[in-house]
C-alpha positions in Angstrom: 210.9 75.2 68.1 213.5 77.7 66.6 215.1 76.6 63.2 218.4 76.3 65.1 216.7 74.2 67.3 215.6 71.8 64.9 218.8 71.3 63.1 220.4 70.6 66.2 217.7 67.4 66.7 218.3 66.4 63.1 221.9 66.5 63.5 221.3 64.1 66.8 219.1 61.8 64.5 222.0 61.8 62.0 224.4 60.6 64.4 222.0 58.0 65.7 221.6 57.0 61.8 225.5 56.7 61.6 225.7 54.8 64.7 222.9 52.2 63.4 224.5 51.8 59.9 227.7 50.4 61.9 225.5 47.4 62.8 224.6 46.7 59.1 224.0 43.3 57.9 225.1 41.7 55.2 222.4 39.9 52.9 224.1 38.7 49.8 227.4 39.8 47.8 227.7 43.5 48.7 224.2 44.3 49.7 223.9 45.2 53.5 220.8 45.9 55.2 220.9 49.2 56.9 220.3 49.2 60.4 219.2 52.8 60.5 215.9 52.0 58.8 213.8 52.3 62.2 215.8 55.7 63.1 215.1 56.9 59.2 211.7 56.1 59.8 211.0 58.0 63.1 212.5 60.9 61.7 210.0 60.6 59.1 207.3 60.3 61.4 208.5 63.2 63.6 209.6 65.7 61.2 208.1 64.7 58.0 209.3 63.6 54.2 212.1 66.6 53.7 213.9 66.2 56.9 213.8 62.2 56.6 215.3 62.7 53.0 218.5 64.7 54.5 219.0 62.6 57.2 218.9 59.8 55.2 221.4 61.0 52.9 223.7 63.0 55.3 223.2 60.4 58.0 223.9 57.4 55.8 227.6 55.7 56.6 228.7 52.6 55.1 232.3 51.7 56.5 233.4 50.1 53.2 233.8 53.8 51.9 236.3 54.3 54.6 237.9 51.4 53.6 238.6 52.3 49.9 236.3 49.0 49.6 233.5 51.1 47.0 233.5 53.6 44.4 232.2 57.3 45.0 229.5 56.7 42.6 228.2 53.7 44.3 228.6 55.6 47.6 226.3 58.5 46.2 223.5 55.8 44.6 223.3 54.3 48.3 222.8 57.7 49.9 220.5 58.7 47.0 218.7 55.1 47.5 218.4 55.7 51.1 217.1 59.1 51.0 214.5 58.6 48.3 212.9 55.6 50.5 213.2 57.6 53.6 211.2 60.5 51.9 208.9 58.1 50.5 208.2 56.2 53.6 207.6 59.5 55.5 205.1 61.0 52.8 203.3 57.6 53.0 203.1 58.0 56.7 201.6 61.5 56.5 199.2 60.5 53.5 198.0 57.7 55.6 197.1 59.9 58.3 199.9 59.0 60.8 199.6 60.5 64.3 201.7 59.2 66.8 199.6 59.9 69.5 196.5 58.4 68.1 196.8 54.7 69.1 196.5 51.9 67.6 195.8 53.8 64.3 199.3 55.0 64.0 200.6 51.3 63.8 198.6 51.1 60.7 200.2 54.4 59.3 203.5 53.1 60.3 203.1 49.9 57.9 202.2 52.0 55.1 205.1 54.2 55.6 207.1 50.7 56.0 205.6 49.3 52.9 206.2 52.3 51.0 210.0 52.5 51.8 210.4 48.8 51.4 209.2 49.0 47.8 211.2 51.9 47.0 213.9 50.5 48.4 213.6 47.0 47.0 213.1 48.5 43.6 216.3 50.7 43.6 218.1 47.9 45.0 217.4 45.5 42.5 218.0 47.7 39.8 221.4 48.7 41.2 222.8 45.0 41.9 221.3 43.8 38.9 223.3 46.0 36.8 226.5 45.8 39.4 226.6 42.2 39.0 225.2 41.9 35.5 222.5 39.3 37.0 219.0 39.4 36.0 216.7 41.0 38.3 214.7 38.0 39.2 217.7 36.7 40.6 218.8 39.2 42.8 215.3 39.6 43.8 215.2 35.8 44.8 218.7 36.1 46.8 217.7 39.4 48.7 213.8 38.8 49.4 212.0 36.2 47.7 213.9 33.2 48.7 213.1 33.9 52.5 210.1 36.0 52.7 208.9 35.6 56.2 212.5 36.4 57.7 212.6 39.2 55.3 209.1 40.8 56.1 209.3 40.0 59.8 212.9 42.0 59.9 211.1 44.6 58.2 207.8 44.9 60.5 210.0 44.8 63.5 212.1 48.0 62.3 208.9 49.4 61.3 207.7 49.0 65.1 210.7 49.9 66.4 210.7 53.3 64.5 207.1 54.1 66.1 208.7 53.1 69.7 211.5 55.6 68.9 209.6 58.1 67.8 207.0 57.9 70.7 209.8 57.8 73.1 211.4 61.1 71.4 207.8 62.9 71.9 207.9 61.8 75.7 211.4 62.2 76.6 212.8 64.8 74.3 216.3 64.5 72.7 218.1 61.8 74.8 
């Protein structure tokens, strides 16, 4: 489609990401699990790494910003972290040969994308929360990921498979 049409599609995906972020789940202290993860992974699968990065940056929404409960710097850090992890996930999907029309191989590429996104996200969140709370990285990783690894991984895997579903629905039905 035209550039204008593609920008309209990306704006719709940004709106969906913002709506999903309204349902964020608190993990520990001021750290939330963003429900926009499947939306951003789907954007990466459909439109590539650059689009995923921009939608991740512009489509991130944290209600704490509106309430004045967080700083501008932290808001920018969160946006950059979401953008970078989304970009890396989308690039990994492409590098793994991801094609939404090739089943069941798309599941393998989606898991590669999800794992890449998760690694970048976990590293950036760990460093940021460690600095913010003056806590050792090991403590932060334990509280966020390692104390309950099975539920953490299952949540991520479910979000990754939801991303495949969202992207496939988009391919079949278009923009809702």
